[in-house]
All heavy atoms as an XYZ file, in Angstrom:
985
protein
N      95.521     56.535     84.176
C      96.203     57.696     83.593
C      96.424     58.713     84.692
O      95.514     59.088     85.417
C      95.320     58.341     82.503
C      95.984     59.450     81.780
C      95.085     60.006     80.652
O      93.977     59.528     80.490
N      95.593     60.986     79.949
N      97.674     59.245     84.775
C      97.990     60.194     85.804
C      97.586     61.592     85.271
O      98.028     61.973     84.176
C      99.478     60.170     86.090
C     100.079     58.844     86.512
C     101.600     59.002     86.723
C      99.426     58.317     87.756
N      96.831     62.320     86.037
C      96.436     63.658     85.558
C      95.959     64.510     86.737
O      95.533     64.018     87.744
C      95.443     63.625     84.450
C      94.096     63.005     84.797
C      93.114     63.042     83.628
O      93.389     63.661     82.582
N      91.956     62.409     83.786
N      96.083     65.831     86.463
C      95.510     66.832     87.366
C      94.415     67.547     86.566
O      94.655     67.901     85.379
C      96.533     67.830     87.849
C      97.635     67.338     88.810
C      98.689     68.445     89.010
C      96.992     66.957     90.094
N      93.276     67.749     87.174
C      92.214     68.431     86.497
C      91.725     69.592     87.366
O      91.284     69.381     88.508
C      91.029     67.487     86.213
C      89.879     68.233     85.551
C      91.535     66.346     85.332
N      91.789     70.801     86.782
C      91.241     71.954     87.472
C      89.791     72.187     87.114
O      89.398     71.878     85.985
C      92.053     73.249     87.099
C      93.531     73.214     87.379
C      94.347     72.726     86.163
O      93.736     71.981     85.305
O      95.522     72.985     86.057
N      89.075     72.739     88.061
C      87.663     73.075     87.758
C      87.287     74.199     88.725
O      88.019     74.595     89.638
C      86.740     71.889     88.028
O      86.849     71.431     89.358
N      86.084     74.779     88.453
C      85.571     75.822     89.352
C      85.664     77.230     88.831
O      85.176     78.156     89.433
N      86.314     77.350     87.686
C      86.413     78.704     87.111
C      85.099     79.174     86.553
O      84.127     78.433     86.521
N      85.055     80.414     86.136
C      83.842     80.923     85.579
C      83.918     82.437     85.481
O      84.962     83.057     85.604
N      82.741     82.998     85.197
C      82.562     84.457     85.033
C      81.977     84.976     86.345
O      80.942     84.462     86.805
C      81.632     84.719     83.855
C      81.538     86.205     83.547
C      82.298     86.786     82.527
C      80.652     86.998     84.226
C      82.196     88.099     82.232
C      80.551     88.360     83.938
C      81.323     88.902     82.928
N      82.658     85.979     86.931
C      82.178     86.514     88.188
C      82.400     87.982     88.239
O      83.326     88.518     87.576
C      82.911     85.792     89.372
C      84.416     86.092     89.329
C      82.362     86.184     90.742
N      81.543     88.679     88.910
C      81.640     90.143     89.036
C      82.701     90.537     90.064
O      83.027     89.757     90.969
C      80.315     90.762     89.453
C      79.227     90.611     88.357
C      77.988     91.359     88.708
O      77.797     91.777     89.847
N      77.070     91.547     87.716
N      83.302     91.706     89.962
C      84.281     92.153     90.943
C      83.660     92.117     92.348
O      82.486     92.420     92.537
C      84.527     93.580     90.516
C      84.297     93.602     89.042
C      83.148     92.691     88.818
N      84.509     91.668     93.282
C      84.053     91.521     94.646
C      83.499     90.129     94.966
O      83.282     89.808     96.161
N      83.284     89.294     93.942
C      82.738     87.983     94.134
C      83.827     86.963     94.565
O      84.978     87.371     94.783
N      83.383     85.752     94.690
C      84.331     84.679     95.139
C      84.187     83.452     94.259
O      83.154     83.234     93.608
C      83.934     84.271     96.580
O      84.123     85.318     97.482
N      85.273     82.684     94.259
C      85.284     81.406     93.553
C      86.079     80.428     94.377
O      87.019     80.797     95.047
C      85.873     81.507     92.130
C      85.091     82.150     91.022
C      85.976     82.310     89.772
C      83.854     81.312     90.718
N      85.760     79.169     94.196
C      86.616     78.130     94.748
C      87.012     77.223     93.571
O      86.214     76.550     92.977
C      85.919     77.308     95.818
C      86.876     76.342     96.510
C      86.251     75.576     97.677
N      85.398     74.485     97.204
C      84.924     73.486     97.941
N      85.338     73.432     99.207
N      84.171     72.559     97.422
N      88.345     77.239     93.354
C      88.875     76.372     92.309
C      89.331     75.041     92.936
O      89.817     75.015     94.046
C      90.089     77.084     91.640
C      89.860     78.456     91.128
C      91.116     79.012     90.442
C      88.669     78.526     90.205
N      89.204     73.999     92.140
C      89.610     72.645     92.583
C      90.692     72.108     91.671
O      90.669     72.339     90.460
C      88.370     71.743     92.589
O      87.396     72.167     93.448
N      91.587     71.361     92.282
C      92.605     70.654     91.512
C      92.511     69.201     92.007
O      92.913     68.863     93.159
C      93.996     71.279     91.840
S      95.395     70.317     91.172
N      92.032     68.339     91.175
C      91.783     66.962     91.535
C      92.754     65.987     90.773
O      92.920     66.170     89.543
C      90.332     66.580     91.246
O      89.465     67.412     92.026
C      90.062     65.114     91.661
N      93.306     65.086     91.478
C      94.286     64.158     90.895
C      93.587     62.861     90.610
O      92.698     62.424     91.350
C      95.433     63.972     91.835
N      94.031     62.222     89.524
C      93.620     60.848     89.249
C      94.862     60.023     88.904
O      95.785     60.544     88.276
C      92.546     60.820     88.142
O      93.081     61.360     86.944
N      94.845     58.827     89.391
C      95.954     57.939     89.086
C      97.085     58.012     90.126
O      98.023     57.212     90.001
N      97.005     58.927     91.027
C      98.008     59.005     92.099
C      97.422     59.762     93.245
O      96.383     60.355     93.169
C      99.296     59.743     91.584
C      99.134     61.188     91.255
C      99.581     62.186     92.136
C      98.519     61.575     90.085
C      99.441     63.510     91.821
C      98.369     62.918     89.738
C      98.844     63.871     90.649
N      98.156     59.662     94.431
C      97.671     60.272     95.650
C      98.198     61.619     95.808
O      99.445     61.786     95.898
C      98.066     59.331     96.839
O      97.488     58.050     96.665
C      97.530     59.910     98.130
N      97.378     62.583     95.814
C      97.795     64.006     95.826
C      98.478     64.456     97.100
O      99.389     65.299     97.029
C      96.550     64.884     95.595
C      96.808     66.269     95.062
C      97.516     66.231     93.743
C      95.471     66.971     94.866
N      98.199     63.800     98.215
C      98.774     64.291     99.482
C     100.275     63.932     99.615
O     100.903     64.391    100.541
C      97.984     63.816    100.694
C      97.785     62.344    100.736
O      97.708     61.694     99.672
O      97.715     61.784    101.865
N     100.785     63.173     98.657
C     102.213     62.873     98.658
C     102.997     64.008     97.941
O     104.236     63.889     97.858
C     102.519     61.546     97.998
C     101.986     60.349     98.777
C     101.732     59.160     98.119
C     101.766     60.420    100.135
C     101.259     58.053     98.800
C     101.251     59.338    100.828
C     101.046     58.180    100.160
O     100.539     57.050    100.840
N     102.326     64.997     97.418
C     102.954     65.987     96.577
C     102.630     67.414     97.077
O     101.534     67.672     97.591
C     102.510     65.838     95.148
C     102.984     64.591     94.492
C     102.202     63.434     94.577
C     104.175     64.515     93.835
C     102.652     62.245     94.069
C     104.628     63.376     93.267
C     103.819     62.192     93.390
O     104.305     61.058     92.829
N     103.624     68.289     96.913
C     103.294     69.695     97.017
C     102.526     70.141     95.824
O     102.751     69.627     94.682
C     104.629     70.509     97.114
N     101.594     71.000     96.005
C     100.726     71.502     94.914
C     100.864     73.041     94.854
O     100.770     73.719     95.857
C      99.292     71.141     95.121
C      99.128     69.616     95.178
C      98.425     71.712     94.047
C      99.562     68.875     93.911
N     101.033     73.553     93.632
C     101.122     74.922     93.397
C      99.997     75.394     92.522
O      99.579     74.616     91.612
N      99.505     76.591     92.738
C      98.544     77.186     91.844
C      99.203     78.333     91.136
O      99.933     79.138     91.734
C      97.307     77.744     92.634
C      96.298     76.723     92.988
C      96.135     76.105     94.167
C      95.254     76.256     92.109
N      95.066     75.257     94.131
C      94.481     75.344     92.872
C      94.869     76.549     90.807
C      93.400     74.676     92.358
C      93.788     75.888     90.299
C      93.040     74.965     91.041
N      98.994     78.370     89.815
C      99.541     79.430     88.940
C      98.419     80.087     88.142
O      97.326     79.456     88.051
C     100.530     78.812     87.951
C     101.805     78.345     88.632
C     101.860     77.201     89.353
C     102.957     79.066     88.512
C     103.011     76.745     89.970
C     104.148     78.677     89.130
C     104.171     77.521     89.831
N      98.672     81.196     87.594
C      97.740     81.831     86.693
C      98.460     82.495     85.582
O      99.633     82.879     85.681
C      96.809     82.863     87.411
C      97.548     84.039     87.970
C      96.576     84.880     88.775
N      97.230     86.087     89.290
C      96.608     86.933     90.074
N      95.337     86.773     90.486
N      97.285     87.993     90.527
N      97.759     82.582     84.458
C      98.351     83.228     83.270
C      97.269     84.054     82.592
O      96.283     83.516     82.102
C      98.919     82.178     82.271
C      99.709     82.780     81.173
C     100.540     81.804     80.438
O     100.316     80.570     80.531
N     101.539     82.251     79.694
N      97.527     85.355     82.615
C      96.668     86.290     81.940
C      97.105     86.432     80.479
O      98.270     86.170     80.176
C      96.684     87.588     82.659
N      96.210     86.862     79.624
C      96.580     87.049     78.224
C      97.759     87.927     78.047
O      97.843     89.034     78.638
C      95.308     87.641     77.592
C      94.189     87.185     78.471
C      94.756     87.131     79.863
N      98.758     87.491     77.316
C      99.937     88.312     77.068
C     100.915     88.400     78.189
O     101.906     89.181     78.107
N     100.708     87.651     79.268
C     101.555     87.717     80.421
C     102.226     86.380     80.735
O     101.728     85.331     80.278
C     100.803     88.276     81.609
C     100.332     89.663     81.496
C      99.808     90.188     82.830
C      99.451     91.664     82.732
N      98.927     92.207     84.028
N     103.262     86.434     81.502
C     103.923     85.218     81.929
C     103.068     84.447     82.946
O     102.253     85.088     83.664
C     105.266     85.522     82.610
C     106.273     86.177     81.675
C     106.961     85.161     80.767
O     107.064     83.961     81.185
O     107.335     85.513     79.644
N     103.235     83.149     82.988
C     102.529     82.404     84.034
C     103.190     82.698     85.363
O     104.429     82.711     85.497
C     102.655     80.904     83.700
C     101.815     80.017     84.625
C     101.818     78.553     84.122
N     101.256     78.475     82.772
C     100.934     77.290     82.202
N     101.177     76.137     82.844
N     100.450     77.274     80.986
N     102.381     82.982     86.369
C     102.951     83.348     87.684
C     102.322     82.475     88.767
O     101.166     82.099     88.747
C     102.585     84.850     87.980
C     101.106     85.156     88.069
C     100.819     86.559     88.641
O     101.745     87.148     89.173
O      99.635     86.935     88.595
N     103.134     82.112     89.712
C     102.666     81.378     90.875
C     101.942     82.264     91.873
O     102.377     83.392     92.068
N     100.881     81.772     92.407
C     100.152     82.574     93.349
C     100.039     81.920     94.775
O      99.907     82.637     95.770
C      98.714     82.876     92.874
C      98.784     83.762     91.616
C      97.903     81.604     92.536
N     100.062     80.583     94.797
C      99.973     79.926     96.104
C     100.445     78.478     95.946
O     100.462     77.932     94.885
C      98.513     79.906     96.564
O      98.386     79.319     97.885
N     100.917     77.923     97.082
C     101.255     76.518     97.116
C     101.131     75.948     98.508
O     101.068     76.709     99.517
C     102.679     76.303     96.526
S     103.995     77.166     97.388
N     101.041     74.660     98.571
C     100.909     73.938     99.846
C     101.857     72.778     99.835
O     102.040     72.075     98.848
C      99.425     73.543    100.013
C      99.195     72.952    101.417
C      98.960     72.561     98.934
C      97.721     72.778    101.757
N     102.517     72.607    100.994
C     103.498     71.562    101.086
C     102.861     70.209    101.366
O     101.641     70.139    101.702
C     104.516     71.868    102.169
O     103.941     71.674    103.420
N     103.628     69.185    101.275
C     103.130     67.866    101.585
C     103.507     67.426    102.967
O     102.795     66.641    103.599
C     103.685     66.803    100.578
O     103.155     65.526    100.927
C     105.164     66.710    100.595
N     104.603     67.985    103.513
C     105.153     67.481    104.792
C     104.295     67.948    105.928
O     103.754     67.139    106.717
C     106.598     67.933    104.952
O     106.675     69.315    104.821
N     104.175     69.230    106.106
C     103.454     69.773    107.271
C     102.268     70.635    106.887
O     101.669     71.282    107.774
C     104.430     70.576    108.193
C     105.023     71.734    107.404
O     104.713     71.947    106.221
O     105.875     72.396    108.008
N     101.927     70.609    105.595
C     100.769     71.397    105.180
C     100.994     72.869    105.176
O     100.032     73.663    105.132
N     102.234     73.272    105.149
C     102.505     74.741    105.180
C     101.929     75.334    103.875
O     102.027     74.728    102.816
C     104.011     75.035    105.238
O     104.538     74.561    106.492
N     101.468     76.534    104.011
C     100.876     77.221    102.852
C     101.669     78.533    102.571
O     102.227     79.140    103.517
C      99.395     77.535    103.030
C      98.599     76.242    103.203
C      99.164     78.450    104.229
N     101.698     78.898    101.308
C     102.431     80.064    100.901
C     101.657     80.830     99.876
O     100.914     80.247     99.063
C     103.794     79.630    100.242
C     104.595     78.699    101.155
C     104.445     77.337    101.062
C     105.546     79.229    102.021
C     105.178     76.453    101.899
C     106.259     78.391    102.841
C     106.078     77.021    102.781
O     106.838     76.191    103.572
N     101.772     82.143     99.950
C     101.077     83.017     99.019
C     102.049     84.104     98.498
O     102.850     84.655     99.261
C      99.929     83.711     99.716
C      98.908     82.746    100.304
C      98.941     82.403    101.665
C      97.933     82.117     99.534
C      98.076     81.507    102.209
C      97.012     81.221    100.033
C      97.088     80.920    101.423
O      96.224     80.057    101.993
N     101.889     84.426     97.218
C     102.636     85.544     96.687
C     101.987     86.808     97.299
O     100.759     86.847     97.648
C     102.569     85.544     95.172
C     101.212     85.880     94.661
C     103.622     86.464     94.597
N     102.829     87.849     97.512
C     102.341     89.024     98.227
C     101.073     89.623     97.660
O     100.188     90.111     98.401
C     103.441     90.060     98.288
C     104.543     89.735     99.246
O     104.370     88.791    100.058
O     105.611     90.369     99.179
N     100.937     89.585     96.331
C      99.808     90.269     95.663
C      98.458     89.609     95.963
O      97.430     90.254     95.710
C     100.042     90.277     94.159
O     100.152     88.974     93.633
N      98.446     88.379     96.517
C      97.154     87.729     96.750
C      96.894     87.465     98.259
O      95.848     86.930     98.573
C      97.069     86.443     95.960
C      97.285     86.670     94.468
C      97.924     85.353     96.478
N      97.901     87.809     99.063
C      97.708     87.538    100.485
C      96.456     88.200    101.050
O      96.209     89.346    100.707
C      98.955     87.998    101.260
C     100.109     87.082    101.135
C     101.329     87.582    101.930
C     102.500     86.669    101.806
N     103.714     87.172    102.491
N      95.728     87.444    101.821
C      94.511     87.968    102.428
C      93.268     87.706    101.584
O      92.161     87.848    102.108
N      93.458     87.378    100.328
C      92.284     87.100     99.434
C      92.241     85.628     98.975
O      91.171     85.161     98.654
C      92.306     87.994     98.217
C      92.195     89.461     98.512
C      91.874     90.271     97.259
N      92.901     90.094     96.237
C      92.701     89.614     95.042
N      91.503     89.212     94.660
N      93.679     89.510     94.159
N      93.348     84.994     98.956
C      93.447     83.618     98.403
C      93.700     82.672     99.590
O      94.482     83.000    100.474
C      94.603     83.448     97.398
C      94.331     84.064     96.029
C      93.526     85.177     95.846
C      94.946     83.488     94.906
C      93.327     85.697     94.645
C      94.747     84.028     93.670
C      93.951     85.149     93.520
N      93.058     81.527     99.561
C      93.302     80.536    100.549
C      93.448     79.168     99.881
O      92.518     78.765     99.129
C      92.121     80.451    101.561
O      91.905     81.731    102.155
C      92.363     79.412    102.680
N      94.479     78.511    100.151
C      94.772     77.174     99.620
C      94.556     76.141    100.698
O      94.859     76.359    101.866
C      96.186     77.099     99.034
C      96.390     75.780     98.205
C      97.241     77.156    100.092
C      97.701     75.763     97.426
N      93.984     75.002    100.347
C      93.724     73.966    101.282
C      93.697     72.577    100.589
O      93.537     72.517     99.382
C      92.418     74.188    102.046
O      91.305     74.193    101.113
N      93.798     71.552    101.389
C      93.719     70.174    100.873
C      92.534     69.438    101.432
O      92.120     69.669    102.576
C      94.975     69.326    101.328
C      96.283     69.656    100.728
C      97.324     68.705    101.200
N      98.646     68.950    100.709
C      99.113     68.440     99.604
N      98.316     67.662     98.900
N     100.341     68.730     99.231
N      91.980     68.550    100.635
C      91.038     67.542    101.124
C      91.548     66.209    100.646
O      91.298     65.800     99.519
C      89.606     67.811    100.659
C      88.625     66.847    101.228
O      88.920     65.699    101.500
N      87.415     67.280    101.451
N      92.299     65.593    101.503
C      92.969     64.310    101.064
C      91.964     63.232    100.745
O      92.199     62.386     99.855
C      93.960     63.849    102.128
C      95.141     64.764    102.279
O      95.545     65.471    101.300
N      95.789     64.779    103.440
N      90.855     63.208    101.423
C      89.827     62.215    101.160
C      89.283     62.306     99.723
O      88.880     61.296     99.184
C      88.673     62.325    102.166
N      89.295     63.544     99.240
C      88.804     63.751     97.881
C      89.930     63.939     96.865
O      89.688     64.216     95.721
C      87.918     65.043     97.848
C      86.635     64.874     98.647
C      85.713     66.064     98.433
C      84.400     65.879     99.188
N      83.431     66.963     98.973
N      91.163     63.730     97.324
C      92.314     63.827     96.442
C      92.335     65.156     95.712
O      92.652     65.184     94.520
C      92.343     62.651     95.473
C      93.755     62.144     95.203
O      94.701     62.346     95.955
N      93.929     61.496     94.077
N      92.028     66.215     96.430
C      91.819     67.528     95.842
C      92.497     68.616     96.655
O      92.491     68.556     97.904
C      90.313     67.770     95.733
O      89.752     66.809     94.830
C      90.058     69.200     95.157
N      93.025     69.602     95.943
C      93.540     70.860     96.559
C      92.656     71.990     96.026
O      92.316     72.005     94.872
C      94.976     71.070     96.228
C      95.429     72.494     96.631
C      95.899     70.052     96.940
N      92.269     72.850     96.949
C      91.393     73.929     96.598
C      92.138     75.270     96.619
O      93.106     75.460     97.362
C      90.212     74.031     97.583
C      89.356     72.788     97.625
C      89.486     71.939     98.706
C      88.477     72.498     96.620
C      88.697     70.743     98.757
C      87.681     71.373     96.631
C      87.840     70.463     97.759
O      87.041     69.352     97.789
N      91.650     76.222     95.828
C      92.114     77.582     95.938
C      90.839     78.473     95.980
O      90.068     78.552     95.012
C      92.966     77.995     94.717
C      93.550     79.413     94.792
C      94.584     79.486     95.879
C      94.130     79.836     93.463
N      90.616     79.019     97.184
C      89.481     79.890     97.339
C      89.948     81.308     97.131
O      90.970     81.798     97.656
C      88.863     79.745     98.736
C      87.622     80.607     98.909
C      86.810     80.164    100.185
O      87.177     79.174    100.793
O      85.895     80.920    100.509
N      89.186     82.008     96.264
C      89.577     83.377     95.897
C      88.387     84.275     96.270
O      87.319     84.099     95.812
C      89.858     83.557     94.383
C      90.854     82.442     93.943
C      90.421     84.914     94.117
C      91.052     82.449     92.410
N      88.711     85.270     97.121
C      87.648     86.213     97.574
C      88.014     87.593     97.062
O      89.134     87.873     96.630
C      87.611     86.210     99.108
C      87.151     84.920     99.659
O      86.167     84.307     99.229
N      87.913     84.395    100.664
N      87.018     88.453     97.096
C      87.198     89.885     96.682
C      87.870     89.935     95.303
O      88.860     90.641     95.128
C      88.015     90.653     97.704
O      87.401     90.572     98.990
N      87.281     89.195     94.372
C      87.887     89.124     93.046
C      87.989     90.480     92.393
O      87.061     91.318     92.531
C      87.075     88.171     92.178
C      87.476     86.657     92.409
C      86.330     85.736     92.029
C      88.718     86.348     91.596
N      89.091     90.641     91.672
C      89.361     91.893     90.954
C      89.505     91.597     89.492
O      89.905     90.501     89.135
C      90.642     92.516     91.479
C      90.683     92.759     92.976
C      92.063     93.268     93.372
C      92.145     93.466     94.887
N      93.471     93.993     95.289
N      89.261     92.578     88.611
C      89.431     92.297     87.168
C      90.843     91.796     86.846
O      91.015     90.984     85.950
C      89.196     93.678     86.579
C      88.214     94.349     87.482
C      88.654     93.861     88.858
N      91.816     92.212     87.590
C      93.218     91.751     87.377
C      93.463     90.340     87.738
O      94.526     89.777     87.487
C      94.233     92.682     88.021
C      93.998     92.924     89.511
C      93.239     94.238     89.780
O      92.288     94.527     88.997
O      93.588     94.954     90.738
N      92.462     89.683     88.363
C      92.577     88.255     88.646
C      92.152     87.431     87.425
O      92.300     86.179     87.508
C      91.662     87.895     89.871
C      92.101     88.471     91.172
O      93.363     88.512     91.387
O      91.248     88.909     91.911
N      91.666     88.069     86.413
C      91.254     87.350     85.199
C      92.467     86.645     84.619
O      93.498     87.258     84.307
C      90.679     88.321     84.169
O      89.424     88.859     84.687
C      90.410     87.611     82.890
N      92.329     85.304     84.431
C      93.456     84.473     83.960
C      93.003     83.067     83.828
O      91.894     82.681     84.354
C      94.640     84.555     84.913
N      93.825     82.274     83.203
C      93.661     80.825     83.289
C      94.446     80.337     84.484
O      95.606     80.699     84.615
C      94.128     80.081     82.021
C      93.980     78.593     82.179
C      93.375     80.617     80.804
N      93.777     79.562     85.377
C      94.454     79.126     86.582
C      94.827     77.638     86.412
O      93.994     76.800     85.981
C      93.493     79.301     87.764
C      93.421     80.727     88.228
C      92.791     81.718     87.482
C      94.061     81.148     89.405
C      92.708     83.041     87.867
C      93.991     82.490     89.831
C      93.347     83.442     89.055
O      93.315     84.709     89.468
N      96.049     77.337     86.761
C      96.623     76.011     86.660
C      97.082     75.509     87.968
O      97.517     76.275     88.843
C      97.824     76.032     85.710
C      97.585     76.517     84.339
C      97.684     77.867     83.977
C      97.272     75.603     83.294
C      97.478     78.315     82.700
C      97.073     76.041     81.991
C      97.156     77.402     81.703
O      96.919     77.853     80.423
N      97.046     74.193     88.176
C      97.706     73.597     89.303
C      98.809     72.691     88.804
O      98.784     72.170     87.688
C      96.737     72.813     90.239
S      95.887     71.419     89.527
N      99.824     72.485     89.670
C     101.004     71.710     89.317
C     101.411     70.943     90.516
O     101.246     71.376     91.698
C     102.097     72.598     88.811
N     102.021     69.790     90.321
C     102.477     68.921     91.373
C     104.035     68.856     91.389
O     104.650     68.929     90.319
C     101.920     67.521     91.286
N     104.612     68.700     92.567
C     106.026     68.535     92.662
C     106.259     67.729     93.976
O     105.465     67.794     94.901
C     106.743     69.865     92.745
C     108.186     69.815     92.290
O     108.519     69.412     91.205
N     109.080     70.179     93.200
N     107.420     67.043     93.995
C     107.658     66.221     95.229
C     107.736     67.054     96.461
O     107.396     66.603     97.554
C     108.949     65.434     94.979
C     108.851     64.313     93.975
C     110.054     63.461     93.948
O     111.042     63.754     94.639
O     110.044     62.437     93.189
N     108.182     68.304     96.338
C     108.242     69.183     97.470
C     108.109     70.603     96.952
O     108.254     70.872     95.732
C     109.546     69.019     98.245
C     110.766     69.287     97.435
C     112.066     68.949     98.184
O     111.979     68.430     99.321
O     113.155     69.305     97.656
N     107.865     71.581     97.811
C     107.806     72.957     97.454
C     109.189     73.377     96.932
O     110.151     73.257     97.639
C     107.354     73.837     98.608
C     107.395     75.331     98.207
C     105.922     73.452     99.074
N     109.251     73.876     95.731
C     110.552     74.237     95.139
C     111.187     75.428     95.859
O     110.512     76.141     96.614
C     110.165     74.650     93.715
C     108.882     73.998     93.413
C     108.163     74.017     94.718
N     112.464     75.574     95.653
C     113.204     76.680     96.202
C     112.530     78.012     95.852
O     112.403     78.904     96.702
C     114.677     76.636     95.776
C     115.404     77.882     96.230
C     115.344     75.417     96.294
N     112.182     78.144     94.599
C     111.405     79.338     94.194
C     110.049     78.872     93.697
O     109.938     78.514     92.503
C     112.098     80.170     93.149
C     111.450     81.495     92.882
O     110.213     81.581     93.044
N     112.177     82.498     92.526
N     109.063     78.860     94.522
C     107.772     78.220     94.104
C     106.987     79.080     93.124
O     105.964     78.605     92.590
C     107.036     78.061     95.446
C     107.540     79.169     96.253
C     108.989     79.338     95.889
N     107.408     80.307     92.891
C     106.625     81.200     92.033
C     107.008     81.108     90.577
O     106.378     81.775     89.720
C     106.729     82.653     92.528
C     106.509     82.745     94.016
C     107.338     83.341     94.894
C     105.429     82.215     94.784
N     106.821     83.214     96.196
C     105.658     82.536     96.133
C     104.257     81.480     94.435
C     104.772     82.152     97.185
C     103.411     81.075     95.482
C     103.666     81.458     96.784
N     108.053     80.334     90.273
C     108.476     80.157     88.851
C     108.029     78.827     88.364
O     108.343     77.783     88.962
C     110.002     80.319     88.741
C     110.549     81.660     89.163
C     112.060     81.680     89.085
C     109.980     82.732     88.280
N     107.350     78.755     87.257
C     106.715     77.539     86.806
C     107.713     76.457     86.471
O     107.395     75.274     86.657
C     105.828     77.824     85.581
O     106.623     78.368     84.517
N     108.886     76.790     86.012
C     109.796     75.767     85.587
C     110.424     74.958     86.765
O     111.037     73.954     86.535
C     110.894     76.287     84.651
C     111.654     77.427     85.217
C     112.788     77.396     86.019
C     111.433     78.815     84.980
N     113.198     78.660     86.298
C     112.421     79.562     85.658
C     110.453     79.474     84.218
C     112.430     80.951     85.630
C     110.483     80.876     84.205
C     111.429     81.579     84.879
N     110.206     75.422     87.963
C     110.622     74.649     89.102
C     109.668     73.485     89.443
O     110.033     72.629     90.218
C     110.801     75.580     90.345
C     112.066     76.345     90.407
C     112.130     77.615     89.817
C     113.210     75.839     90.944
C     113.294     78.355     89.883
C     114.404     76.578     90.972
C     114.421     77.821     90.429
O     115.593     78.570     90.476
N     108.504     73.527     88.883
C     107.505     72.482     89.163
C     107.636     71.414     88.097
O     107.178     71.584     86.971
C     106.108     73.100     89.217
C     105.904     74.010     90.397
C     106.389     75.282     90.506
C     105.324     73.674     91.628
N     106.116     75.791     91.765
C     105.462     74.855     92.466
C     104.699     72.556     92.125
C     104.920     74.838     93.769
C     104.179     72.560     93.429
C     104.330     73.723     94.225
N     108.290     70.306     88.430
C     108.678     69.337     87.458
C     107.657     68.190     87.332
O     107.874     67.345     86.470
C     110.017     68.708     87.908
C     111.124     69.749     88.069
C     111.421     70.458     86.733
N     112.540     71.366     86.878
C     113.780     71.049     86.666
N     114.113     69.815     86.322
N     114.747     71.967     86.748
N     106.648     68.176     88.107
C     105.631     67.122     87.993
C     104.541     67.446     87.001
O     104.719     68.201     86.033
N     103.387     66.893     87.301
C     102.227     67.067     86.379
C     101.714     68.502     86.456
O     101.725     69.129     87.544
C     101.105     66.103     86.764
C     101.272     64.639     86.351
C     100.121     63.813     86.887
C     101.360     64.509     84.854
N     101.115     68.917     85.346
C     100.340     70.145     85.306
C      98.943     69.822     84.744
O      98.764     68.919     83.941
C     100.981     71.124     84.329
C     102.169     71.834     84.912
C     103.452     71.326     84.986
C     102.264     73.137     85.359
N     104.278     72.299     85.500
C     103.546     73.402     85.781
C     101.301     74.167     85.525
C     103.938     74.639     86.340
C     101.683     75.409     86.089
C     102.986     75.627     86.458
N      97.981     70.558     85.258
C      96.653     70.467     84.711
C      96.519     71.338     83.494
O      97.444     72.077     83.101
N      95.331     71.312     82.881
C      95.130     72.077     81.638
C      94.540     73.466     81.923
O      94.398     74.263     81.011
C      94.215     71.345     80.700
C      94.878     70.049     80.143
C      94.035     69.421     79.069
N      94.738     68.264     78.490
C      94.226     67.602     77.451
N      93.088     67.935     76.911
N      94.903     66.569     76.922
N      94.162     73.713     83.174
C      93.722     75.041     83.539
C      92.210     75.226     83.554
O      91.456     74.468     82.915
N      91.779     76.222     84.288
C      90.389     76.610     84.338
C      90.378     78.146     84.215
O      91.104     78.856     84.844
C      89.688     76.114     85.615
O      88.294     76.411     85.548
C      90.310     76.730     86.860
N      89.415     78.626     83.400
C      89.356     80.080     83.101
C      88.582     80.817     84.153
O      87.491     80.394     84.559
C      88.752     80.310     81.730
C      88.505     81.767     81.371
C      89.787     82.428     80.986
O      90.503     82.018     80.012
N      90.173     83.512     81.672
N      89.187     81.926     84.636
C      88.448     82.832     85.509
C      88.378     84.175     84.841
O      89.384     84.733     84.423
C      89.197     82.966     86.861
C      88.555     84.070     87.765
C      89.196     81.608     87.652
N      87.165     84.720     84.754
C      86.984     86.010     84.186
C      86.232     86.899     85.214
O      85.153     86.515     85.731
C      86.146     85.963     82.878
C      85.845     87.356     82.373
C      86.831     85.143     81.846
N      86.842     88.023     85.543
C      86.239     88.918     86.507
C      85.873     90.193     85.789
O      86.796     90.945     85.318
C      87.193     89.205     87.700
C      86.486     90.086     88.740
C      87.680     87.910     88.270
N      84.597     90.452     85.703
C      84.134     91.606     84.903
C      82.726     91.964     85.301
O      81.983     91.141     85.809
C      84.261     91.342     83.405
O      83.837     92.437     82.660
N      82.343     93.244     84.981
C      80.971     93.677     85.259
C      80.063     93.069     84.235
O      80.414     92.793     83.095
C      80.914     95.196     85.292
C      81.630     95.867     86.408
C      81.675     97.385     86.184
C      80.902     95.534     87.755
């Protein structure tokens, strides 16, 4: 069965860190660009970071630059999203998505035509 599974979410205090994982089963993840998205209650799903398949280029939306780091571990068939200096506004369900290449506009979810995971919840609060 082809699937992406996110993990690593949880409850964390402001200023803390988390490492989210996006693990593929049934296919080889390094053949695909991977995007990370988040959706807060009542808000649209927004792209926050993505990594290409060709040269490993990484991209971040301006609002998370300097705090988010995306990386691959091909041996583990996993893409990570490390989030530092967490803020309450980072509270959301975080999703990963696969696509053959980084879309023209990687921050819009409908450009990602491949698999999506079911998400992992991140809550940042005192």
